[in-house]
C-alpha positions as a Markdown table, in Angstrom:
| # | Residue | x | y | z |
|---|---|---|---|---|
| 1 | Unk | -74.3 | 128.7 | -120.5 |
| 2 | Unk | -72.5 | 131.9 | -122.4 |
| 3 | Unk | -73.8 | 133.2 | -125.9 |
| 4 | Unk | -70.2 | 132.6 | -127.4 |
| 5 | Unk | -70.2 | 129.5 | -125.7 |
| 6 | Unk | -73.6 | 128.9 | -127.4 |
| 7 | Unk | -72.7 | 130.3 | -130.7 |
| 8 | Unk | -69.5 | 128.6 | -130.8 |
| 9 | Unk | -71.2 | 125.0 | -130.5 |
| 10 | Unk | -73.9 | 126.0 | -132.7 |
| 11 | Unk | -71.3 | 126.8 | -135.6 |
| 12 | Unk | -69.4 | 123.6 | -134.8 |
| 13 | Unk | -72.4 | 121.4 | -135.3 |
| 14 | Unk | -73.7 | 123.0 | -138.5 |
| 15 | Unk | -70.2 | 122.7 | -140.2 |
| 16 | Unk | -69.7 | 119.0 | -139.2 |
| 17 | Unk | -72.8 | 117.9 | -140.4 |
| 18 | Unk | -72.3 | 120.0 | -143.8 |
| 19 | Unk | -68.7 | 118.6 | -144.3 |
| 20 | Unk | -70.2 | 115.0 | -145.3 |
| 21 | Unk | -72.7 | 117.1 | -148.1 |
| 22 | Unk | -69.8 | 119.0 | -149.3 |
| 23 | Unk | -68.6 | 115.8 | -151.2 |
| 24 | Unk | -65.4 | 114.6 | -148.9 |
| 25 | Unk | -61.9 | 115.4 | -149.8 |
| 26 | Unk | -61.9 | 113.4 | -153.3 |
| 27 | Unk | -64.0 | 116.4 | -155.2 |
| 28 | Unk | -62.1 | 117.5 | -157.8 |
| 29 | Unk | -64.3 | 120.8 | -159.1 |
| 30 | Unk | -62.5 | 123.4 | -157.4 |
| 31 | Unk | -65.5 | 125.3 | -155.9 |
| 32 | Unk | -66.2 | 122.1 | -153.5 |
| 33 | Unk | -62.7 | 121.9 | -153.0 |
| 34 | Unk | -63.1 | 125.5 | -151.6 |
| 35 | Unk | -66.2 | 125.3 | -149.8 |
| 36 | Unk | -65.0 | 121.6 | -147.5 |
| 37 | Unk | -61.7 | 124.3 | -147.0 |
| 38 | Unk | -64.0 | 126.7 | -145.4 |
| 39 | Unk | -66.1 | 124.2 | -143.5 |
| 40 | Unk | -62.9 | 123.1 | -141.8 |
| 41 | Unk | -62.1 | 126.6 | -141.3 |
| 42 | Unk | -65.6 | 127.3 | -139.5 |
| 43 | Unk | -65.0 | 124.3 | -137.4 |
| 44 | Unk | -61.5 | 125.9 | -136.1 |
| 45 | Unk | -63.0 | 129.1 | -135.5 |
| 46 | Unk | -65.7 | 126.9 | -133.0 |
| 47 | Unk | -63.0 | 125.2 | -131.4 |
| 48 | Unk | -61.4 | 128.6 | -130.7 |
| 49 | Unk | -64.4 | 130.4 | -129.1 |
| 50 | Unk | -65.0 | 127.0 | -127.0 |
| 51 | Unk | -61.5 | 126.9 | -125.4 |
| 52 | Unk | -61.1 | 130.9 | -124.6 |
| 53 | Unk | -63.2 | 130.0 | -121.8 |
| 54 | Unk | -65.3 | 132.8 | -120.5 |
| 55 | Unk | -63.4 | 136.4 | -120.2 |
| 56 | Unk | -65.7 | 137.3 | -117.6 |
| 57 | Unk | -63.7 | 135.5 | -115.3 |
| 58 | Unk | -60.0 | 136.4 | -115.1 |
| 59 | Unk | -56.9 | 134.7 | -113.1 |
| 60 | Unk | -55.6 | 137.1 | -110.9 |
| 61 | Unk | -52.6 | 139.0 | -111.9 |
| 62 | Unk | -52.4 | 136.8 | -115.1 |
| 63 | Unk | -55.7 | 137.8 | -116.1 |
| 64 | Unk | -56.6 | 136.9 | -119.9 |
| 65 | Unk | -55.8 | 139.2 | -122.1 |
| 66 | Unk | -58.5 | 141.9 | -123.8 |
| 67 | Unk | -60.4 | 141.4 | -127.1 |
| 68 | Unk | -58.0 | 142.9 | -129.5 |
| 69 | Unk | -54.9 | 141.0 | -128.0 |
| 70 | Unk | -56.5 | 137.4 | -127.7 |
| 71 | Unk | -57.3 | 137.9 | -131.1 |
| 72 | Unk | -54.2 | 138.7 | -132.5 |
| 73 | Unk | -52.7 | 135.8 | -130.4 |
| 74 | Unk | -54.3 | 133.7 | -132.5 |
| 75 | Unk | -54.0 | 135.1 | -135.8 |
| 76 | Unk | -50.3 | 135.1 | -134.5 |
| 77 | Unk | -50.5 | 131.2 | -133.9 |
| 78 | Unk | -53.1 | 129.7 | -136.6 |
| 79 | Unk | -52.1 | 132.8 | -138.8 |
| 80 | Unk | -48.4 | 131.4 | -139.1 |
| 81 | Unk | -49.3 | 127.8 | -139.0 |
| 82 | Unk | -51.7 | 128.7 | -141.4 |
| 83 | Unk | -49.0 | 130.6 | -143.8 |
| 84 | Unk | -46.4 | 127.5 | -143.5 |
| 85 | Unk | -49.2 | 125.0 | -144.8 |
| 86 | Unk | -50.0 | 127.3 | -147.9 |
| 87 | Unk | -46.5 | 127.7 | -149.0 |
| 88 | Unk | -45.7 | 124.0 | -148.4 |
| 89 | Unk | -49.0 | 122.8 | -150.1 |
| 90 | Unk | -48.1 | 124.8 | -153.3 |
| 91 | Unk | -44.5 | 124.2 | -152.9 |
| 92 | Unk | -45.4 | 120.2 | -152.7 |
| 93 | Unk | -48.3 | 120.7 | -155.7 |
| 94 | Unk | -45.6 | 122.3 | -158.1 |
| 95 | Unk | -43.5 | 119.4 | -157.7 |
| 96 | Unk | -46.1 | 117.4 | -158.3 |
| 97 | Unk | -47.3 | 119.3 | -161.4 |
| 98 | Unk | -46.0 | 120.0 | -164.7 |
| 99 | Unk | -46.6 | 123.1 | -165.9 |
| 100 | Unk | -48.4 | 126.1 | -164.1 |
| 101 | Unk | -50.6 | 125.3 | -160.6 |
| 102 | Unk | -54.4 | 125.0 | -160.8 |
| 103 | Unk | -56.8 | 124.8 | -158.2 |
| 104 | Unk | -58.3 | 122.4 | -160.4 |
| 105 | Unk | -55.8 | 120.1 | -161.2 |
| 106 | Unk | -54.6 | 119.3 | -157.8 |
| 107 | Unk | -56.2 | 117.8 | -154.6 |
| 108 | Unk | -56.0 | 121.1 | -152.6 |
| 109 | Unk | -58.6 | 120.4 | -150.4 |
| 110 | Unk | -57.1 | 117.0 | -149.7 |
| 111 | Unk | -54.0 | 118.7 | -148.8 |
| 112 | Unk | -55.5 | 121.3 | -146.5 |
| 113 | Unk | -57.7 | 119.1 | -144.5 |
| 114 | Unk | -54.8 | 116.8 | -143.8 |
| 115 | Unk | -52.8 | 120.1 | -142.9 |
| 116 | Unk | -55.7 | 121.1 | -140.6 |
| 117 | Unk | -55.8 | 117.7 | -138.9 |
| 118 | Unk | -52.0 | 117.6 | -138.5 |
| 119 | Unk | -52.2 | 121.0 | -137.2 |
| 120 | Unk | -54.8 | 119.8 | -134.5 |
| 121 | Unk | -53.1 | 116.4 | -133.4 |
| 122 | Unk | -50.1 | 119.1 | -132.3 |
| 123 | Unk | -52.2 | 121.6 | -130.5 |
| 124 | Unk | -54.3 | 118.5 | -128.8 |
| 125 | Unk | -50.8 | 117.4 | -127.4 |
| 126 | Unk | -50.6 | 121.0 | -125.8 |
| 127 | Unk | -53.5 | 120.7 | -124.5 |
| 128 | Unk | -52.8 | 117.2 | -123.0 |
| 129 | Unk | -50.3 | 118.8 | -121.3 |
| 130 | Unk | -51.2 | 122.2 | -120.1 |
| 131 | Unk | -54.8 | 121.3 | -119.3 |
| 132 | Unk | -54.5 | 124.3 | -116.6 |
| 133 | Unk | -55.6 | 127.1 | -119.2 |
| 134 | Unk | -55.0 | 125.9 | -122.8 |
| 135 | Unk | -56.5 | 129.5 | -124.4 |
| 136 | Unk | -53.1 | 131.1 | -123.0 |
| 137 | Unk | -51.1 | 128.8 | -125.5 |
| 138 | Unk | -53.2 | 131.2 | -128.2 |
| 139 | Unk | -50.3 | 133.5 | -128.9 |
| 140 | Unk | -47.2 | 132.0 | -127.9 |
| 141 | Unk | -44.8 | 131.5 | -130.8 |
| 142 | Unk | -42.9 | 128.4 | -129.4 |
| 143 | Unk | -46.7 | 126.7 | -129.4 |
| 144 | Unk | -47.2 | 128.1 | -133.1 |
| 145 | Unk | -44.0 | 126.5 | -134.2 |
| 146 | Unk | -44.7 | 123.0 | -132.5 |
| 147 | Unk | -48.4 | 123.1 | -134.6 |
| 148 | Unk | -46.3 | 124.3 | -137.7 |
| 149 | Unk | -43.9 | 121.3 | -137.5 |
| 150 | Unk | -46.8 | 118.6 | -136.6 |
| 151 | Unk | -49.0 | 120.4 | -140.2 |
| 152 | Unk | -45.3 | 120.2 | -142.2 |
| 153 | Unk | -45.1 | 116.7 | -141.4 |
| 154 | Unk | -48.4 | 115.6 | -142.0 |
| 155 | Unk | -48.2 | 117.7 | -145.8 |
| 156 | Unk | -44.9 | 116.1 | -146.9 |
| 157 | Unk | -46.6 | 112.8 | -145.7 |
| 158 | Unk | -49.3 | 112.7 | -147.8 |
| 159 | Unk | -47.0 | 113.6 | -150.7 |
| 160 | Unk | -44.8 | 110.4 | -149.7 |
| 161 | Unk | -48.3 | 108.3 | -149.6 |
| 162 | Unk | -49.2 | 109.4 | -153.0 |
| 163 | Unk | -45.6 | 109.2 | -154.5 |
| 164 | Unk | -45.2 | 105.6 | -153.4 |
| 165 | Unk | -48.9 | 104.9 | -154.3 |
| 166 | Unk | -49.7 | 102.9 | -150.6 |
| 167 | Unk | -53.0 | 103.3 | -151.0 |
| 168 | Unk | -54.4 | 101.3 | -153.9 |
| 169 | Unk | -56.6 | 102.6 | -156.0 |
| 170 | Unk | -60.5 | 102.8 | -154.8 |
| 171 | Unk | -63.2 | 104.9 | -154.5 |
| 172 | Unk | -61.9 | 105.9 | -151.2 |
| 173 | Unk | -58.6 | 106.3 | -151.5 |
| 174 | Unk | -58.4 | 110.3 | -151.2 |
| 175 | Unk | -60.2 | 110.5 | -148.3 |
| 176 | Unk | -58.0 | 107.1 | -147.0 |
| 177 | Unk | -54.9 | 108.8 | -148.0 |
| 178 | Unk | -55.6 | 112.0 | -146.1 |
| 179 | Unk | -56.5 | 110.6 | -142.7 |
| 180 | Unk | -53.3 | 108.4 | -142.6 |
| 181 | Unk | -51.3 | 111.0 | -144.0 |
| 182 | Unk | -53.0 | 113.4 | -141.1 |
| 183 | Unk | -53.0 | 111.2 | -137.9 |
| 184 | Unk | -49.9 | 109.1 | -138.9 |
| 185 | Unk | -47.5 | 111.2 | -139.7 |
| 186 | Unk | -46.1 | 111.9 | -136.4 |
| 187 | Unk | -45.8 | 107.7 | -135.5 |
| 188 | Unk | -44.3 | 108.0 | -139.1 |
| 189 | Unk | -41.6 | 110.2 | -138.3 |
| 190 | Unk | -41.0 | 109.6 | -135.2 |
| 191 | Unk | -39.5 | 105.7 | -136.0 |
| 192 | Unk | -36.3 | 105.0 | -136.5 |
| 193 | Unk | -34.7 | 103.2 | -139.2 |
| 194 | Unk | -32.4 | 101.5 | -136.8 |
| 195 | Unk | -30.6 | 102.3 | -133.4 |
| 196 | Unk | -27.0 | 103.0 | -132.9 |
| 197 | Unk | -25.3 | 102.8 | -129.2 |
| 198 | Unk | -23.7 | 105.6 | -128.2 |
| 199 | Unk | -22.2 | 105.1 | -124.7 |
| 200 | Unk | -25.0 | 104.2 | -122.1 |
| 201 | Unk | -27.5 | 105.8 | -124.7 |
| 202 | Unk | -29.4 | 104.0 | -127.7 |
| 203 | Unk | -29.4 | 106.9 | -130.0 |
| 204 | Unk | -32.3 | 106.3 | -132.8 |
| 205 | Unk | -31.3 | 107.0 | -136.5 |
| 206 | Unk | -34.0 | 108.3 | -139.1 |
| 207 | Unk | -36.4 | 110.9 | -139.5 |
| 208 | Unk | -37.2 | 110.8 | -135.7 |
| 209 | Unk | -33.9 | 112.8 | -134.4 |
| 210 | Unk | -34.5 | 115.9 | -136.7 |
| 211 | Unk | -38.4 | 115.7 | -135.7 |
| 212 | Unk | -38.2 | 115.1 | -132.1 |
| 213 | Unk | -35.3 | 117.8 | -131.6 |
| 214 | Unk | -37.8 | 120.3 | -133.0 |
| 215 | Unk | -40.2 | 119.2 | -131.1 |
| 216 | Unk | -38.5 | 118.7 | -127.9 |
| 217 | Unk | -36.9 | 122.4 | -128.4 |
| 218 | Unk | -40.4 | 124.2 | -128.9 |
| 219 | Unk | -42.1 | 122.1 | -125.6 |
| 220 | Unk | -39.9 | 123.0 | -123.4 |
| 221 | Unk | -40.0 | 127.3 | -124.7 |
| 222 | Unk | -43.9 | 126.2 | -124.0 |
| 223 | Unk | -43.4 | 125.1 | -121.3 |
| 224 | Unk | -41.3 | 127.8 | -119.4 |
| 225 | Unk | -43.9 | 130.8 | -120.5 |
| 226 | Unk | -46.4 | 128.6 | -119.1 |
| 227 | Unk | -44.5 | 128.3 | -115.7 |
| 228 | Unk | -43.9 | 132.2 | -115.4 |
| 229 | Unk | -47.9 | 132.8 | -115.5 |
| 230 | Unk | -48.1 | 129.9 | -113.1 |
| 231 | Unk | -45.8 | 131.2 | -110.4 |
| 232 | Unk | -47.9 | 135.0 | -110.7 |
| 233 | Unk | -50.6 | 132.9 | -110.6 |
| 234 | Unk | -49.9 | 130.7 | -107.7 |
| 235 | Unk | -48.2 | 133.9 | -105.6 |
| 236 | Unk | -51.6 | 135.6 | -105.7 |
| 237 | Unk | -54.1 | 133.1 | -104.8 |
| 238 | Unk | -52.1 | 131.6 | -102.0 |
| 239 | Unk | -51.2 | 134.7 | -100.6 |
| 240 | Unk | -51.7 | 134.0 | -96.9 |
| 241 | Unk | -52.8 | 130.8 | -97.0 |
| 242 | Unk | -52.2 | 128.5 | -93.7 |
| 243 | Unk | -50.6 | 125.3 | -95.2 |
| 244 | Unk | -51.7 | 122.7 | -91.9 |
| 245 | Unk | -55.5 | 124.3 | -92.8 |
| 246 | Unk | -55.2 | 123.7 | -96.5 |
| 247 | Unk | -53.4 | 120.7 | -97.1 |
| 248 | Unk | -56.6 | 118.3 | -96.3 |
| 249 | Unk | -59.7 | 121.1 | -97.3 |
| 250 | Unk | -58.4 | 123.0 | -100.3 |
| 251 | Unk | -57.5 | 120.0 | -102.6 |
| 252 | Unk | -60.9 | 117.9 | -101.3 |
| 253 | Unk | -62.5 | 121.0 | -102.3 |
| 254 | Unk | -61.1 | 121.8 | -105.4 |
| 255 | Unk | -61.5 | 118.1 | -106.8 |
| 256 | Unk | -65.0 | 118.4 | -105.5 |
| 257 | Unk | -65.5 | 121.1 | -107.7 |
| 258 | Unk | -63.6 | 119.4 | -111.5 |
| 259 | Unk | -64.6 | 116.7 | -113.0 |
| 260 | Unk | -62.7 | 114.0 | -115.8 |
| 261 | Unk | -59.8 | 113.6 | -113.0 |
| 262 | Unk | -58.8 | 109.8 | -112.9 |
| 263 | Unk | -58.1 | 108.1 | -110.0 |
| 264 | Unk | -54.7 | 107.7 | -111.0 |
| 265 | Unk | -54.1 | 111.7 | -111.4 |
| 266 | Unk | -55.8 | 111.8 | -107.8 |
| 267 | Unk | -53.9 | 109.6 | -106.2 |
| 268 | Unk | -50.5 | 111.2 | -107.2 |
| 269 | Unk | -51.7 | 114.7 | -106.4 |
| 270 | Unk | -52.3 | 112.7 | -103.3 |
| 271 | Unk | -49.1 | 111.6 | -102.7 |
| 272 | Unk | -47.4 | 114.6 | -103.9 |
| 273 | Unk | -48.7 | 116.3 | -101.2 |
| 274 | Unk | -48.4 | 113.9 | -98.7 |
| 275 | Unk | -44.1 | 114.1 | -99.4 |
| 276 | Unk | -45.2 | 118.0 | -99.3 |
| 277 | Unk | -46.3 | 117.4 | -95.9 |
| 278 | Unk | -43.4 | 115.4 | -94.3 |
| 279 | Unk | -40.7 | 117.1 | -95.9 |
| 280 | Unk | -38.9 | 119.0 | -93.2 |
| 281 | Unk | -36.5 | 121.2 | -95.6 |
| 282 | Unk | -39.3 | 123.1 | -97.1 |
| 283 | Unk | -39.9 | 126.0 | -95.0 |
| 284 | Unk | -43.7 | 126.4 | -93.8 |
| 285 | Unk | -44.0 | 129.8 | -95.9 |
| 286 | Unk | -43.7 | 128.0 | -99.1 |
| 287 | Unk | -45.4 | 124.8 | -98.7 |
| 288 | Unk | -48.6 | 126.5 | -99.2 |
| 289 | Unk | -47.3 | 128.0 | -102.5 |
| 290 | Unk | -45.8 | 124.8 | -103.6 |
| 291 | Unk | -49.1 | 122.9 | -102.8 |
| 292 | Unk | -51.2 | 125.9 | -105.4 |
| 293 | Unk | -48.6 | 125.2 | -108.3 |
| 294 | Unk | -49.7 | 121.2 | -107.6 |
| 295 | Unk | -53.6 | 122.2 | -107.8 |
| 296 | Unk | -53.2 | 124.5 | -110.2 |
| 297 | Unk | -51.8 | 122.1 | -113.0 |
| 298 | Unk | -54.8 | 120.0 | -112.4 |
| 299 | Unk | -57.5 | 122.1 | -112.1 |
| 300 | Unk | -56.3 | 125.7 | -113.1 |
| 301 | Unk | -55.6 | 129.0 | -111.6 |
| 302 | Unk | -59.6 | 130.0 | -112.0 |
| 303 | Unk | -60.9 | 127.0 | -110.0 |
| 304 | Unk | -58.1 | 127.6 | -107.5 |
| 305 | Unk | -59.2 | 131.0 | -107.6 |
| 306 | Unk | -62.7 | 130.8 | -106.7 |
| 307 | Unk | -62.1 | 127.6 | -104.2 |
| 308 | Unk | -59.6 | 129.9 | -101.8 |
| 309 | Unk | -62.0 | 132.3 | -102.3 |
| 310 | Unk | -64.8 | 130.0 | -101.5 |
| 311 | Unk | -63.0 | 128.3 | -98.3 |
| 312 | Unk | -62.5 | 132.3 | -97.2 |
| 313 | Unk | -60.6 | 132.4 | -93.4 |
| 314 | Unk | -61.1 | 128.8 | -92.5 |
| 315 | Unk | -57.8 | 128.3 | -94.6 |
| 316 | Unk | -56.6 | 131.1 | -94.0 |
| 317 | Unk | -53.3 | 132.6 | -91.2 |
| 318 | Unk | -55.2 | 133.7 | -88.2 |
| 319 | Unk | -58.8 | 132.5 | -89.6 |
| 320 | Unk | -61.2 | 130.1 | -87.5 |
| 321 | Unk | -59.8 | 127.6 | -86.5 |
| 322 | Unk | -56.2 | 128.6 | -85.1 |
| 323 | Unk | -55.0 | 127.9 | -81.9 |
| 324 | Unk | -55.2 | 131.0 | -79.4 |
| 325 | Unk | -52.3 | 131.8 | -77.9 |
| 326 | Unk | -51.8 | 131.3 | -74.2 |
| 327 | Unk | -52.5 | 133.9 | -71.8 |
| 328 | Unk | -50.0 | 135.4 | -69.8 |
| 329 | Unk | -49.9 | 134.9 | -66.2 |
| 330 | Unk | -51.5 | 137.3 | -64.1 |
| 331 | Unk | -49.3 | 139.7 | -62.2 |
| 332 | Unk | -48.4 | 138.7 | -58.7 |
| 333 | Unk | -50.0 | 140.6 | -56.6 |
| 334 | Unk | -48.3 | 142.1 | -53.8 |
| 335 | Unk | -49.0 | 140.1 | -49.8 |
């Protein structure tokens, strides 16, 4: 296990253990609230370090950026989301509080925690969609926009929950409000007040219309950016691979290397490869690269590269197992 991974795990465990000690989200002492914010930030840093993976092993062509470039990517993604959260939190507290803004009066830690968890929900959605290399989401402006939209939804949801007194008074009121706003904001804003029939399509009317448009637009931009990296990685990894040799061996080997793929995902992968094998419209030279795309989306570029390297000439054109050409007929000897 790399030293960075050990450090990240230790940092995350210690920060999570200290969060209850810090007093939770209901603290009114500003120093206590800032301590909670700092501990949450440590958890975020540890998560980033864990997600970044091992930089010593890089995918072909689309190799991970250098240390400073990666740091700039993280700063762009989370820094822009943090700046947006600070502006929105300050605006909401300024509107809710008469007079000058004061950290001692405003539940800054509560809003900060909601912003963090709501943004984490959005980032988790991106990870679930683009599992092959989540670290590439750092530094992508569409990813930052997607996280920022989720973050803003959580802050606005908390302001509405407090304004309409959704949660009754109690010892855990602020904690319940924070959890409801952080993890229920997207569900709330994705609901429709009513549905209108436009032609043959049902159109939802409500907050979901605006939020859905923003989220889908950001998601499409992330998808296009990821697709470009995937194309480069597949082109480099699957160069010279014989589809007929690799169609059974390479998927079996890749699935044996990774864990966590469900039976449904494995079955869907097998069906895709079977359809590709029987498709006579796709030229044979392109089938190997399409096979690489299917596998890369499930196991990632690094695992695919290592699998191809390990199997070596057994799945390459002209490698072992290739039928030998029939020898030419010997020249006729004169009688």
